[in-house]
C-alpha positions as CSV (number, residue, x, y, z in Angstrom):
1,X,188.4,127.9,-5.1
2,X,192.2,128.6,-5.9
3,X,193.8,129.8,-8.7
4,X,195.3,126.8,-9.8
5,X,192.1,124.5,-9.0
6,X,190.0,127.1,-11.5
7,X,192.8,127.1,-14.2
8,X,192.7,123.1,-14.3
9,X,189.1,122.8,-13.9
10,X,187.6,125.5,-16.0
11,X,189.5,126.3,-18.9
12,X,188.4,128.6,-21.7
13,X,187.3,126.1,-24.2
14,X,185.3,128.5,-26.9
15,X,184.7,131.9,-27.7
16,X,181.3,132.8,-29.2
17,X,182.3,135.7,-31.1
18,X,178.7,137.7,-32.0
19,X,180.7,139.3,-35.0
20,X,178.1,142.0,-35.6
21,X,175.0,143.4,-33.8
22,X,173.1,143.7,-37.6
23,X,171.6,141.1,-39.3
24,X,170.2,141.2,-43.4
25,X,167.3,139.6,-42.3
26,X,164.2,140.5,-40.0
27,X,163.4,137.1,-38.0
28,X,160.3,137.6,-35.7
29,X,161.2,135.0,-33.4
30,X,165.0,136.3,-32.4
31,X,166.3,135.9,-28.9
32,X,168.9,138.6,-29.3
33,X,167.1,141.1,-32.0
34,X,169.8,142.5,-34.1
35,X,169.8,145.9,-35.9
36,X,168.1,144.8,-39.5
37,X,170.5,146.2,-42.5
38,X,169.5,145.0,-46.0
39,X,173.2,145.3,-46.9
40,X,175.9,142.7,-47.2
41,X,178.3,144.0,-45.1
42,X,177.9,145.2,-41.6
43,X,178.5,149.0,-40.7
44,X,179.2,147.3,-36.9
45,X,181.6,144.8,-36.2
46,X,184.5,143.3,-34.2
47,X,187.2,144.7,-35.9
48,X,189.9,142.1,-37.4
49,X,193.6,143.6,-34.7
50,X,190.7,142.5,-31.9
51,X,189.4,139.4,-33.1
52,X,192.9,138.4,-33.4
53,X,194.3,139.7,-29.6
54,X,191.2,138.0,-28.1
55,X,192.1,134.9,-29.5
56,X,195.9,134.9,-28.9
57,X,195.0,135.6,-25.2
58,X,192.4,133.1,-25.2
59,X,194.9,130.3,-26.2
60,X,196.9,129.9,-23.1
61,X,193.9,129.5,-21.4
62,X,192.5,126.3,-23.4
63,X,190.8,128.2,-26.2
64,X,189.9,125.0,-28.8
65,X,187.3,126.6,-30.7
66,X,185.4,129.6,-31.9
67,X,181.6,130.1,-32.9
68,X,181.0,132.5,-35.5
69,X,177.7,133.6,-35.0
70,X,175.7,136.8,-34.8
71,X,173.8,139.0,-36.0
72,X,174.2,137.6,-39.1
73,X,178.5,136.3,-39.2
74,X,178.7,136.5,-42.4
75,X,178.3,140.5,-42.8
76,X,181.3,140.9,-41.2
77,X,184.1,142.5,-43.6
78,X,186.4,140.0,-42.4
79,X,185.3,137.0,-42.1
80,X,187.4,135.0,-44.6
81,X,190.4,136.5,-42.8
82,X,189.0,135.2,-39.6
83,X,188.4,132.0,-40.5
84,X,192.5,132.3,-41.5
85,X,192.9,132.9,-38.2
86,X,191.4,129.8,-37.1
87,X,193.2,127.6,-39.6
88,X,196.5,129.1,-38.2
89,X,196.0,128.5,-35.0
90,X,194.3,125.6,-35.6
91,X,191.2,126.0,-34.3
92,X,187.4,124.3,-34.4
93,X,185.3,126.7,-36.0
94,X,181.4,126.2,-35.5
95,X,179.6,128.9,-37.8
96,X,175.9,129.7,-37.2
97,X,174.9,131.6,-40.6
98,X,171.1,132.5,-42.6
99,X,173.0,131.0,-45.2
100,X,172.2,133.7,-47.7
101,X,175.2,135.6,-48.2
102,X,177.7,132.3,-48.7
103,X,179.9,132.3,-51.6
104,X,182.1,129.6,-53.0
105,X,185.2,131.7,-51.5
106,X,183.4,131.4,-48.1
107,X,182.7,127.6,-48.1
108,X,185.9,127.0,-49.7
109,X,188.1,128.9,-46.9
110,X,185.7,127.2,-44.3
111,X,186.6,123.5,-45.6
112,X,190.4,124.7,-44.9
113,X,189.5,123.9,-41.4
114,X,190.5,121.3,-39.4
115,X,187.9,120.4,-37.5
116,X,184.2,122.8,-38.4
117,X,180.6,122.5,-38.6
118,X,178.1,125.0,-40.3
119,X,174.8,125.0,-39.8
120,X,171.8,127.1,-41.6
121,X,168.6,128.2,-40.6
122,X,165.7,127.3,-42.9
123,X,162.1,127.4,-41.3
124,X,160.2,125.7,-44.1
125,X,160.1,124.0,-47.1
126,X,158.6,126.7,-49.5
127,X,160.0,130.6,-49.8
128,X,156.2,131.7,-48.8
129,X,156.5,129.7,-45.0
130,X,160.1,130.1,-44.8
131,X,159.9,134.5,-45.3
132,X,156.9,134.8,-43.1
133,X,159.4,133.6,-40.2
134,X,162.2,135.3,-41.3
135,X,161.1,138.8,-42.9
136,X,162.4,139.3,-46.2
137,X,161.5,138.3,-49.5
138,X,164.3,136.2,-51.7
139,X,165.8,134.5,-48.2
140,X,164.6,131.2,-49.0
141,X,166.3,130.9,-52.3
142,X,169.2,132.8,-50.9
143,X,169.3,130.2,-47.9
144,X,169.4,126.6,-50.0
145,X,172.0,128.2,-53.1
146,X,173.6,129.0,-49.7
147,X,173.5,125.0,-48.5
148,X,174.1,123.7,-51.8
149,X,177.3,125.8,-52.3
150,X,178.5,124.0,-48.8
151,X,177.7,120.9,-49.5
152,X,179.7,121.2,-52.6
153,X,182.6,122.2,-51.0
154,X,182.4,119.6,-48.9
155,X,180.8,120.1,-46.2
156,X,177.7,118.2,-44.4
157,X,176.1,121.8,-43.2
158,X,173.2,121.3,-40.5
159,X,169.7,123.0,-41.3
160,X,168.1,124.4,-38.6
161,X,164.2,124.7,-38.3
162,X,162.6,126.5,-35.7
163,X,159.6,125.6,-34.8
164,X,156.3,127.5,-35.1
165,X,152.6,126.7,-35.2
166,X,152.6,127.8,-39.2
167,X,155.1,125.7,-40.1
168,X,154.6,122.5,-38.1
169,X,153.2,120.8,-41.1
170,X,156.2,121.1,-43.2
171,X,158.8,119.4,-40.9
172,X,158.6,116.2,-42.8
173,X,158.8,118.1,-46.4
174,X,161.9,120.2,-44.9
175,X,163.8,117.1,-43.9
176,X,163.3,115.6,-47.1
177,X,164.6,119.1,-49.1
178,X,167.5,119.4,-46.6
179,X,169.1,115.5,-47.4
180,X,168.5,116.5,-51.7
181,X,170.6,119.5,-50.5
182,X,173.3,117.6,-48.9
183,X,172.4,118.6,-45.3
184,X,174.0,116.4,-42.5
185,X,171.3,116.6,-40.4
186,X,168.6,118.7,-38.7
187,X,168.2,120.6,-35.9
188,X,164.5,121.6,-34.1
189,X,164.5,124.6,-32.3
190,X,161.6,126.0,-29.6
191,X,160.6,129.8,-29.6
192,X,162.0,131.7,-26.6
193,X,160.0,134.0,-25.0
194,X,163.2,136.3,-25.0
195,X,163.4,139.5,-27.4
196,X,160.8,139.1,-30.2
197,X,160.0,135.9,-28.9
198,X,157.9,137.1,-26.5
199,X,155.2,138.5,-29.0
200,X,155.7,135.0,-30.7
201,X,154.3,133.5,-27.6
202,X,151.7,136.3,-26.7
203,X,150.0,135.8,-30.3
204,X,149.6,131.8,-29.9
205,X,152.2,131.4,-32.8
206,X,154.3,128.8,-30.7
207,X,153.9,125.4,-30.0
208,X,152.2,124.6,-26.3
209,X,155.0,122.1,-24.2
210,X,152.4,119.2,-25.0
211,X,152.6,119.9,-28.6
212,X,156.0,120.3,-28.5
213,X,156.9,116.7,-26.5
214,X,154.7,115.3,-28.7
215,X,156.4,116.6,-32.1
216,X,159.8,115.6,-30.0
217,X,158.8,112.1,-29.8
218,X,157.6,111.9,-33.4
219,X,160.7,113.3,-34.7
220,X,163.4,111.7,-33.0
221,X,161.0,108.5,-33.2
222,X,159.5,107.8,-36.7
223,X,160.5,110.2,-38.4
224,X,164.4,109.5,-37.6
225,X,164.0,105.8,-39.4
226,X,162.4,107.4,-42.3
227,X,164.6,110.2,-42.9
228,X,168.6,109.2,-43.9
229,X,170.1,111.9,-41.9
230,X,170.3,112.7,-38.1
231,X,167.3,114.6,-36.8
232,X,167.6,116.4,-33.1
233,X,165.1,118.2,-31.2
234,X,166.3,121.1,-29.0
235,X,164.0,120.3,-26.1
236,X,165.4,119.9,-22.2
237,X,167.3,116.7,-21.7
238,X,164.7,115.7,-19.0
239,X,161.8,115.0,-22.1
240,X,164.1,112.9,-24.0
241,X,165.4,109.3,-23.9
242,X,168.8,108.6,-23.1
243,X,170.0,107.2,-26.3
244,X,169.2,110.6,-27.9
245,X,171.7,112.3,-25.3
246,X,174.4,109.6,-25.4
247,X,174.0,107.4,-27.9
248,X,175.2,107.7,-31.6
249,X,174.4,110.7,-33.3
250,X,173.7,112.6,-30.0
251,X,174.5,116.4,-30.2
252,X,174.1,117.2,-26.9
253,X,171.0,119.3,-27.5
254,X,170.1,121.1,-24.6
255,X,173.0,120.8,-22.5
256,X,174.7,124.0,-21.2
257,X,178.6,124.7,-21.6
258,X,178.4,127.6,-19.8
259,X,181.5,127.5,-17.4
260,X,183.9,126.5,-20.3
261,X,182.8,129.5,-23.0
262,X,182.7,133.1,-22.7
263,X,181.2,135.3,-25.7
264,X,182.5,138.6,-27.3
265,X,179.5,140.5,-28.6
266,X,179.8,143.0,-31.8
267,X,181.2,146.3,-29.9
268,X,184.2,144.4,-28.4
269,X,182.2,143.4,-25.1
270,X,183.0,140.3,-23.2
271,X,179.4,138.9,-21.9
272,X,178.0,135.8,-20.8
273,X,176.7,135.2,-24.5
274,X,174.8,137.4,-26.9
275,X,172.3,138.2,-24.0
276,X,174.7,140.9,-23.3
277,X,173.3,142.9,-26.0
278,X,169.7,143.3,-23.8
279,X,171.0,142.9,-20.0
280,X,174.3,145.1,-19.6
281,X,174.9,143.3,-16.1
282,X,176.1,140.3,-18.4
283,X,178.9,142.5,-19.9
284,X,182.1,141.7,-18.2
285,X,184.1,144.0,-19.8
286,X,185.8,145.3,-22.9
287,X,188.1,143.1,-25.1
288,X,190.2,147.1,-26.1
289,X,190.5,147.5,-22.4
290,X,190.3,144.4,-20.3
291,X,192.5,141.8,-19.5
292,X,191.3,138.7,-21.1
293,X,192.7,136.0,-18.6
294,X,191.6,138.8,-15.9
295,X,188.3,139.0,-16.6
296,X,187.7,134.7,-17.1
297,X,189.3,134.4,-13.8
298,X,188.0,137.0,-11.6
299,X,184.9,138.2,-12.7
300,X,182.3,137.7,-10.2
301,X,179.6,136.5,-12.1
302,X,181.4,134.0,-14.2
303,X,183.1,132.2,-10.9
304,X,179.3,132.1,-9.1
305,X,178.4,130.0,-12.2
306,X,181.2,127.7,-11.8
307,X,180.3,127.5,-7.8
308,X,177.0,127.2,-7.9
309,X,175.3,125.5,-11.1
310,X,173.7,122.8,-10.8
311,X,173.4,122.6,-7.5
312,X,171.9,126.5,-7.0
313,X,169.3,125.9,-9.7
314,X,165.9,126.7,-8.3
315,X,162.2,125.1,-8.8
316,X,162.1,122.4,-11.3
317,X,165.5,122.4,-12.8
318,X,166.9,121.6,-8.3
319,X,164.3,119.0,-8.7
320,X,165.5,117.3,-11.7
321,X,167.9,114.1,-12.3
322,X,169.4,115.9,-15.5
323,X,170.2,118.6,-14.2
324,X,174.0,117.4,-13.7
325,X,173.6,117.4,-17.6
326,X,171.4,120.2,-18.8
327,X,172.7,122.7,-16.1
328,X,169.3,124.6,-16.4
329,X,169.3,124.1,-20.0
330,X,170.4,128.0,-20.7
331,X,171.2,130.3,-17.7
332,X,171.1,133.2,-20.5
333,X,167.4,132.3,-21.2
334,X,166.4,131.5,-17.5
335,X,168.2,135.3,-16.5
336,X,166.6,137.3,-19.2
337,X,163.3,136.4,-17.8
338,X,163.7,136.4,-14.1
339,X,166.9,138.7,-13.6
340,X,167.9,135.3,-11.5
341,X,170.8,133.1,-12.7
342,X,169.3,130.3,-10.8
343,X,165.5,130.7,-12.1
344,X,164.1,127.3,-13.6
345,X,164.3,127.3,-17.6
346,X,160.6,128.4,-18.6
347,X,159.9,125.0,-20.4
348,X,160.3,122.6,-17.8
349,X,158.6,125.2,-14.9
350,X,155.3,125.1,-17.6
351,X,155.8,121.6,-17.8
352,X,155.5,121.2,-14.4
353,X,152.7,123.1,-13.6
354,X,151.0,121.7,-16.4
355,X,151.6,118.1,-15.1
356,X,153.8,117.4,-18.4
357,X,157.0,117.0,-16.7
358,X,158.2,113.1,-16.3
359,X,157.7,111.6,-12.7
360,X,161.1,109.6,-14.0
361,X,163.0,112.5,-14.2
362,X,162.2,113.9,-10.6
363,X,163.8,113.3,-7.5
364,X,163.7,116.8,-5.3
365,X,165.8,119.0,-4.0
366,X,169.4,118.0,-3.5
């Protein structure tokens, strides 16, 4: 692939800023496992001048949006300034937060972005359940207050619930609570067997494939008709009706956009995504030393991904009719578990082993 074709075909559409490797909660399932700090301001974070430099280098490469995540992104002492940078350049802003540090000032500043999306994690309809997941007393009330502050500022935040065996009976009550607080949608995440999530699976707190498929069908079927707000379950596209992928209200949940994004870790390193925190070989350079354009156009791993996906996917992913949409679901997750970029997604491979992979979505290797 020549440089001109690469530039036209694979613009850098989004930067995922993992603003700090620290978090003020201790979530039992976190796939990044940041350092727990019971503080309101991070000790380690990407310096503001570096954030500005990265954005300015990315603009001529096609940058249209930034995602602010972590750790907990609101621990960054310059979070308002970063929102100001996005506003200055007309960038879409996507914020993933646990909600406990949301302030009226943050909510109002975010509202100034021309295009924005904010999600808040809430894992139960009561404090006991949510705090069992999140590990810090008082985090439920603070997260709910954060959602309300965002709603009062004109946002329609998405609530994200991670599904455990312990909280599955609170799905419907949580949907009702989210609607009452002004949320615009609820997304349900499955527990990935990575970092802290490995122990969740080992201890039997993660739901089985059969349970997750059944719950997904119930949520996107009967519960969604009663909810009053859109509901989305992040299981792979092969297990979901086409209407939930391409119809009104679809979020693209389960689609990998890895060919058009780049991660920046809390120390300023360029990486595949947050997985770079635990897999040094997925770190591509450092923003203080390396040209973003050179990393984006020349790094061999990035080039391998562009050239290989989806045709080099193996196992059930190589045989799936949805591989052109799903692109392996999450290459970072696949690599984390196998040290192979082209390994199949664990959920789908386990479903195949258990005879649960939909026959209508299987076309054989191609």
